C-alpha positions in Angstrom: -11.0 20.0 -13.6 -11.4 17.8 -16.7 -14.8 16.5 -15.7 -17.0 14.3 -17.9 -20.5 15.6 -18.5 -23.7 13.5 -18.1 -25.1 12.0 -21.3 -22.5 13.7 -23.4 -21.9 10.6 -25.5 -24.5 10.7 -28.4 -24.4 7.0 -29.4 -25.3 5.3 -26.1 -27.9 2.6 -26.3 -31.0 3.7 -24.4 -32.4 1.6 -21.6 -36.2 1.7 -21.5 -36.3 1.8 -17.7 -34.3 5.0 -17.6 -37.4 6.6 -19.2 -39.1 5.8 -15.9 -36.4 7.4 -13.8 -38.3 10.2 -12.0 -35.1 11.7 -10.6 -34.0 12.9 -14.1 -36.8 15.5 -14.2 -37.2 16.1 -10.5 -37.2 19.8 -9.5 -34.3 20.9 -7.3 -35.1 20.8 -3.6 -35.2 24.2 -2.0 -35.3 23.6 1.8 -33.2 24.9 4.6 -30.8 22.5 6.3 -31.3 21.5 10.0 -28.7 22.6 12.4 -27.4 20.1 14.9 -27.8 22.4 18.0 -31.5 22.9 17.0 -32.4 19.2 16.5 -30.1 17.2 18.8 -32.9 16.8 21.4 -35.0 15.0 18.7 -32.4 12.3 18.0 -32.8 8.8 19.4 -31.1 8.7 22.8 -28.8 5.7 23.6 -28.6 4.4 27.1 -25.5 2.4 28.1 -24.7 2.6 31.8 -21.0 2.9 32.5 -20.2 3.7 28.9 -21.0 7.4 28.8 -18.0 7.9 26.5 -19.7 5.7 23.9 -22.8 8.0 24.1 -20.5 11.0 23.7 -19.0 9.4 20.6 -22.5 8.8 19.3 -23.3 12.5 19.8 -20.1 13.6 18.1 -21.0 11.4 15.0 -24.3 13.2 14.6 -22.7 16.6 15.2 -20.2 15.9 12.3 -22.9 14.4 10.1 -25.3 17.4 10.4 -22.3 19.7 9.8 -21.7 17.9 6.5 -25.2 18.5 5.1 -25.3 20.4 1.8 -27.9 22.0 -0.5 -27.7 21.3 -4.3 -25.9 23.9 -6.3 -28.0 25.1 -9.3 -26.8 23.7 -12.6 -25.0 20.6 -11.1 -27.8 18.2 -11.8 -28.2 17.6 -8.0 -31.9 17.5 -7.0 -31.9 16.9 -3.3 -30.3 18.1 -0.1 -27.6 15.6 0.8 -24.8 14.7 3.2 -21.3 15.3 1.7 -19.0 12.3 1.6 -16.4 14.5 3.5 -13.6 13.5 1.2 -12.9 15.7 -1.9 -16.0 17.7 -2.9 -17.5 14.8 -4.9 -20.4 12.6 -3.9 -19.3 8.9 -3.9 -21.7 6.0 -4.6 -19.8 3.6 -2.3 -19.6 6.0 0.7 -23.1 7.4 0.3 -24.7 4.0 0.2 -23.3 3.3 3.7 -23.6 6.8 5.2 -27.4 6.7 4.7 -27.5 3.5 6.7 -26.9 5.4 9.9 -28.8 8.4 8.6 -32.0 6.3 8.7 -32.1 6.8 12.5 -32.7 10.5 12.0 -34.9 10.3 8.9 -37.7 12.2 10.9 -35.3 15.2 11.0 -33.5 15.0 7.7 -34.0 12.5 5.0 -30.4 11.3 4.5 -31.6 8.6 2.1 -32.3 11.3 -0.5 -28.6 11.8 -0.8 -28.8 8.9 -3.3 -31.4 10.9 -5.4 -28.3 12.8 -6.7 -26.9 9.5 -8.0 -30.1 8.6 -9.8 -30.5 12.1 -11.2 -27.1 11.7 -13.0 -28.1 8.4 -14.6 -27.1 8.1 -18.3 -29.6 7.0 -20.9 -28.1 3.5 -21.1 -28.3 3.0 -17.3 -24.7 3.9 -16.3 -24.2 5.9 -13.1 -20.8 7.3 -12.3 -19.5 6.4 -8.9 -18.1 9.9 -8.2 -20.1 13.1 -9.0 -19.0 16.7 -8.7 -20.9 18.8 -6.1 -19.9 22.2 -7.5 -20.4 21.9 -11.2 -22.2 19.7 -13.7 -19.7 16.9 -14.2 -18.4 13.5 -13.2 -15.0 12.2 -12.4 -15.1 9.1 -14.6 -16.6 8.2 -18.0 -18.3 4.9 -19.2 -15.2 3.5 -20.6 -13.0 3.8 -17.6 -12.8 0.4 -15.8 -13.0 2.3 -12.5 -15.9 4.5 -13.5 -18.6 2.9 -11.4 -19.5 0.6 -8.5 -19.9 -1.1 -6.3 -23.6 -2.0 -6.9 -25.0 -1.7 -3.4 -27.4 1.2 -3.7 -30.3 -1.3 -3.9 -29.3 -2.9 -0.6 -29.0 0.5 1.0 -32.5 1.4 -0.2 -33.8 -1.9 1.2 -32.2 -1.3 4.7 -33.9 2.1 4.7 -37.2 0.5 3.8 -36.9 -2.0 6.7 -36.4 1.0 9.1 -39.2 3.3 7.7 -41.6 1.1 5.6 -41.5 3.8 2.9 -43.0 2.0 -0.1 -43.2 5.3 -2.1 -39.5 5.4 -2.2 -39.2 1.8 -3.4 -41.5 2.7 -6.3 -39.2 5.6 -7.3 -35.9 3.9 -7.1 -36.9 0.5 -8.6 -36.5 1.5 -12.3 -33.2 3.4 -12.1 -31.7 0.5 -10.0 -32.9 -2.1 -12.6 -31.3 0.0 -15.4 -28.1 0.3 -13.5 -28.0 -3.4 -12.7 -28.5 -4.2 -16.4 -25.7 -1.8 -17.4 -23.3 -3.7 -15.2 -24.5 -7.1 -16.7 -23.7 -5.8 -20.2 -20.4 -4.1 -19.4 -18.8 -5.7 -16.3 -19.3 -9.4 -16.7 -17.4 -12.3 -18.1 -18.9 -15.1 -20.3 -19.5 -17.4 -17.3 -21.7 -14.7 -15.7 -19.1 -13.6 -13.1 -18.2 -9.9 -12.7 -15.1 -7.9 -12.6 -14.1 -4.5 -11.1 -11.0 -2.6 -10.0 -9.7 -1.5 -6.7 -11.2 1.9 -7.1 -14.4 0.6 -8.6 -15.0 -1.9 -5.8 -14.1 0.8 -3.2 -11.2 -1.1 -1.7 -8.5 0.8 -3.5 -5.2 -1.0 -2.7 -6.5 -4.4 -1.4 -4.3 -7.1 -3.0 -6.3 -9.4 -5.3 -3.8 -11.8 -6.7 -0.1 -12.2 -7.5 -0.7 -10.7 -11.0 1.6 -7.9 -12.2 -0.9 -5.1 -12.7 -2.2 -2.0 -11.0 -4.9 -3.4 -8.7 -6.4 0.1 -8.2 -7.1 0.7 -11.9 -7.3 -2.7 -13.7 -9.4 -5.8 -13.4 -6.4 -8.2 -13.8 -8.7 -10.6 -15.8 -10.1 -11.7 -12.4 -13.6 -12.7 -11.5 -14.1 -10.5 -8.4 -15.9 -12.3 -5.6 -17.3 -9.1 -4.1 -18.6 -7.8 -7.4 -20.3 -11.2 -8.0 -21.9 -11.3 -4.6 -23.0 -7.6 -4.9 -24.8 -8.4 -8.2 -26.4 -11.4 -6.6 -27.6 -9.3 -3.7 -28.8 -6.5 -6.0 -30.8 -9.0 -8.0 -32.4 -10.4 -4.8 -33.3 -7.0 -3.5 -34.8 -5.9 -6.8 -36.9 -9.1 -6.9 -38.2 -8.4 -3.4 -39.0 -4.8 -4.5 -40.9 -6.1 -7.5 -43.2 -8.1 -5.1 -44.0 -5.0 -3.1 -44.8 -3.1 -6.3 -46.7 -5.9 -8.0 -44.2 -6.0 -10.9 -42.9 -9.5 -10.5 -43.6 -10.2 -14.2 -40.8 -7.8 -15.1 -37.9 -9.5 -13.3 -37.5 -12.9 -14.9 -34.1 -11.7 -16.2 -33.0 -11.0 -12.7 -34.2 -14.4 -11.5 -32.2 -16.1 -14.3 -29.0 -14.1 -13.3 -29.6 -15.0 -9.7 -29.5 -18.7 -10.5 -26.5 -18.3 -12.8 -24.5 -16.4 -10.2 -25.3 -18.9 -7.5 -23.9 -21.7 -9.6 -20.9 -19.8 -10.9 -19.8 -18.6 -7.5 -20.3 -21.9 -5.7 -18.9 -24.1 -8.4 -15.9 -22.1 -9.4 -14.9 -19.6 -6.6 -15.0 -21.7 -3.4 -12.1 -23.7 -2.0 -13.1 -26.8 -0.1 -9.6 -27.2 1.4 -9.6 -23.6 2.7 -13.3 -23.1 3.4 -13.2 -19.7 1.7 -14.4 -17.9 -1.3 -11.7 -16.3 -3.5 -11.4 -14.2 -6.7 -11.0 -16.5 -9.7 -8.0 -15.9 -12.0 -7.8 -15.9 -15.8 -6.8 -19.6 -16.0 -9.6 -20.7 -13.7 -7.5 -21.1 -10.6 -8.3 -19.2 -7.4 -6.3 -16.3 -6.1 -4.6 -17.0 -2.8 -5.7 -13.7 -1.2 -8.1 -13.8 1.7 -9.8 -10.4 1.8 -12.8 -8.9 3.6 -14.7 -8.6 0.2 -15.3 -12.3 0.2 -17.9 -11.9 3.0 -20.3 -10.1 0.6 -21.2 -13.7 -0.2 -22.6 -14.2 3.3 -24.6 -11.0 3.2 -26.0 -12.0 -0.3 -27.0 -15.4 1.0 -24.7 -17.2 -1.4 -23.2 -19.6 1.1 -24.7 -23.0 1.4 -25.5 -24.3 4.9 -22.8 -27.0 4.7 -20.1 -24.4 4.1 -21.1 -21.6 6.4 -19.3 -22.8 9.6 -16.0 -23.2 7.8 -16.3 -19.8 6.2 -17.3 -18.0 9.4 -14.4 -19.7 11.3 -11.9 -17.4 9.6 -13.4 -14.4 11.3 -12.6 -16.1 14.7 -9.1 -17.1 13.8 -6.3 -14.9 15.4 -3.9 -15.7 12.5 -6.4 -14.3 10.0 -9.3 -11.9 10.9 -9.5 -12.0 14.7 -7.0 -9.2 15.4 -7.0 -6.9 18.5 -9.3 -4.6 16.5 -11.8 -6.4 14.3 -12.1 -6.9 11.3 -9.0 -6.2 9.2 -9.6 -5.8 5.5 -6.8 -8.2 4.7 -6.1 -11.5 6.5 -3.2 -11.1 8.9 -1.4 -14.2 7.3 -0.9 -12.3 4.0 2.7 -11.1 3.4 1.4 -7.6 2.5 -0.7 -7.3 5.7 0.2 -3.9 7.4 0.3 -4.5 11.2 1.2 -0.8 11.8 -1.7 1.3 10.7 -3.4 -1.1 8.3 -2.0 0.4 5.1 -5.4 1.6 4.1 -7.0 -1.6 2.7 -4.0 -3.8 3.5 -5.4 -4.6 6.9 -7.2 -1.4 7.9 -10.4 -1.7 9.8 -13.4 0.0 8.1 -16.9 0.8 9.2 -18.6 -0.2 5.9 -17.1 -3.6 5.6 -17.6 -4.3 9.3 -21.2 -3.5 8.9 -21.5 -5.7 5.9 -20.0 -8.7 7.7 -22.2 -8.1 10.8 -25.3 -8.1 8.5 -24.1 -11.3 7.0 -23.6 -12.9 10.3 -27.1 -11.9 11.3 -28.5 -13.5 8.2 -27.0 -16.8 9.0 -27.8 -16.7 12.7 -24.4 -16.0 14.2 -25.8 -13.4 16.5 -23.4 -14.0 19.4 -20.3 -13.6 17.2 -21.8 -10.5 15.6 -22.2 -9.0 19.1 -18.6 -9.9 20.1 -17.1 -8.4 16.9 -19.3 -5.2 17.2 -18.5 -4.8 20.9 -14.7 -5.1 20.2 -14.9 -2.7 17.2 -17.1 0.0 18.9 -14.9 -0.2 22.0 -11.8 0.5 20.0 -13.4 3.4 18.0 -14.5 4.9 21.4 -11.0 4.6 22.8 -9.6 6.5 19.9 -12.3 9.1 20.3 -11.4 9.5 24.0 -7.8 10.2 22.9 -8.5 12.4 19.9 -12.0 13.8 20.3 -13.1 12.6 16.8 -13.7 9.7 14.4 -11.5 8.5 11.6 -11.9 7.1 8.1 -10.4 3.7 9.2 -8.5 2.2 12.1 -5.5 0.1 12.8 -6.1 -3.7 13.1 -3.7 -4.1 16.0 -5.2 -1.8 18.6 -7.1 1.3 19.4 -5.3 3.6 17.0 -6.4 5.5 13.9 -5.3 4.0 10.6 -3.9 5.7 7.5 -7.0 7.9 7.7 -8.7 11.2 7.6 -10.1 12.7 10.9 -13.6 14.0 11.5 -14.8 11.3 9.0 -18.6 11.1 9.2 -18.5 9.9 6.4 -19.3 6.2 6.9 -17.6 5.9 10.3 -20.8 7.2 11.7 -21.9 3.6 11.4 -19.8 2.6 14.3 -21.3 4.6 17.2 -24.8 4.7 15.7 -25.9 1.7 13.6 -23.4 -0.9 14.8 -23.9 0.1 18.5 -27.7 0.1 18.2 -28.0 -3.1 16.1 -25.2 -5.3 17.2 -23.9 -4.1 20.6 -27.4 -3.4 22.0 -28.9 -6.0 19.6 -31.9 -3.8 18.6 -33.0 -4.5 15.0 -36.0 -2.9 13.2 -38.5 -4.3 10.7 -41.0 -1.5 9.9 -42.6 -3.5 7.2 -43.9 -6.0 9.8 -44.0 -3.4 12.7 -41.6 -5.5 14.6 -38.3 -5.1 16.6 -36.0 -8.0 17.3 -33.9 -7.5 20.4 -30.9 -9.7 21.1 -29.9 -9.0 24.7 -26.2 -9.7 25.5 -25.1 -6.8 27.7 -25.4 -7.0 31.4 -25.3 -3.2 31.9 -28.4 -1.1 31.7 -28.9 -0.2 28.1 -31.4 0.7 25.4 -32.8 3.5 23.2 -35.3 6.2 23.8 -37.1 7.8 20.9 -36.3 5.1 18.3 -38.4 5.5 15.1 -40.0 2.4 13.6 -42.0 3.7 10.7 -44.4 6.1 12.3 -44.0 4.6 15.8 -41.8 6.2 18.4 -40.4 3.5 20.7 -38.5 3.4 24.0 -36.7 0.1 24.9 -34.8 -0.2 28.2 -33.2 -3.2 29.7 -32.2 -2.9 33.4 -28.8 -4.0 34.7 -28.3 -7.7 35.4 -25.8 -9.5 37.7 -24.9 -12.0 35.0 -25.8 -13.1 31.5 -27.8 -16.0 33.0 -30.2 -13.6 34.8 -33.5 -12.9 33.0 -33.8 -9.3 31.7 -36.1 -6.8 33.3 -37.5 -4.7 30.4 -39.4 -1.5 29.8 -40.9 -1.1 26.3 -43.2 1.7 25.3 -44.5 2.6 21.8 -46.7 5.3 20.3 -48.3 2.7 18.1 -48.9 -1.0 18.4 -45.7 -3.1 17.6 -44.3 -6.5 18.3 -40.9 -7.0 20.1 -39.2 -10.4 19.9 -36.8 -10.6 22.8 -34.0 -13.2 22.6 -31.7 -13.6 25.7 -29.5 -16.7 25.6 -31.7 -19.7 24.8 -34.8 -17.9 25.9 -37.2 -16.1 23.6 -40.4 -14.1 24.4 -42.7 -12.0 22.2 -44.1 -8.8 23.6 -47.2 -7.3 22.0 -46.8 -3.6 22.8 -49.9 -1.5 22.7 -49.8 2.2 22.0 -49.5 4.7 24.8 
């Protein structure tokens, strides 16, 4: 297979925080895997009157997900039970970071988040973590020196989203050091002199998305570009690690991250923004901006990099029919690009993907565009469900021009589980969790009866039901129950009310 072995290179410089990586010496988990038919009654139950097909699609996603659970093979370096990427017998950093973001809703049944343990357990002594790790033997697909060998740096964000759902501070304490060491490796090995970052199509996860007019293999080479998504992901990673340090009382250890945070903010906003277009672009070798509008630019929104005086212009591209507002939202490449594939999306030349959609929705939430987030999510989930109705399954990606699968693998859960689980819960239903503060924020946009029974918020088990309304202007009639005291902020149109729910 030609695999590279972990820590096989003897002259790597050691990162001191790798010494604190508890996953490197963690004993291999030896626990039976849960079977879907045995646990399906313990999953959260979505309620959406008149949309029973969406609920069926939700159940199919969980059935596929639990069918992809695996136990570690002795001698591979895997330490925890995990969910397979469902692609090629390798565990992918990019895919896994998103897969666990719907797995958090079943963490009381199976700890999907521990899938990432197997990434940390393969960390090299200098902080490097390969993006693609073999599940059947001790080896990795890529070595340190391959430009496509790692990335993107989103595991920290994934861990933070899990923390918001569960409030699990013990996990934050475990992952903090390996994540810091990995971030520092990228600083030392994937940045340009101005502090910006580079990647490749494979390294950034968007294999064949055009990046510029340069004559190079976008999948395997950096093209001497500053990659806007890689820059934003590093900014986001630094922000998350700084927040983790506050929880762990280790703020005195992250001044280097605070310095990078400031540098990246300045570099991105001073050199990678087009005032005339209202858009962030990759920066080319000569300092000019690439003309390609791709979905990766919206990592800047999730990262909080966009100043308030630029955000409306930037978001407007998502609501423009000539660019990203296609019949199925959101294409990975703007429809006005000459390489845009209006047929099946051409993989990343316009294909609609669950992970990038989820990223954009999270960014819209951060900047308060909750109505637009709902509209995009409703459109996307509706198209995914229509394809499910025709085929009985979910796909790796979808066509941007209608309810059709893209250039894609079937039964892909895989990250497409985000669509009928996380995206439906958080942006169609509008139910968002914050276990740290024992709070749920509920944006009510639907008029049909909807909600969730058995939602986990930390240790609390919560039921949230909104009855049907005649119109969006009618006040919602709500039923909220919880096994522990929680707060529910309800936002419906211009009205907001806070419910203090006592335990039952």
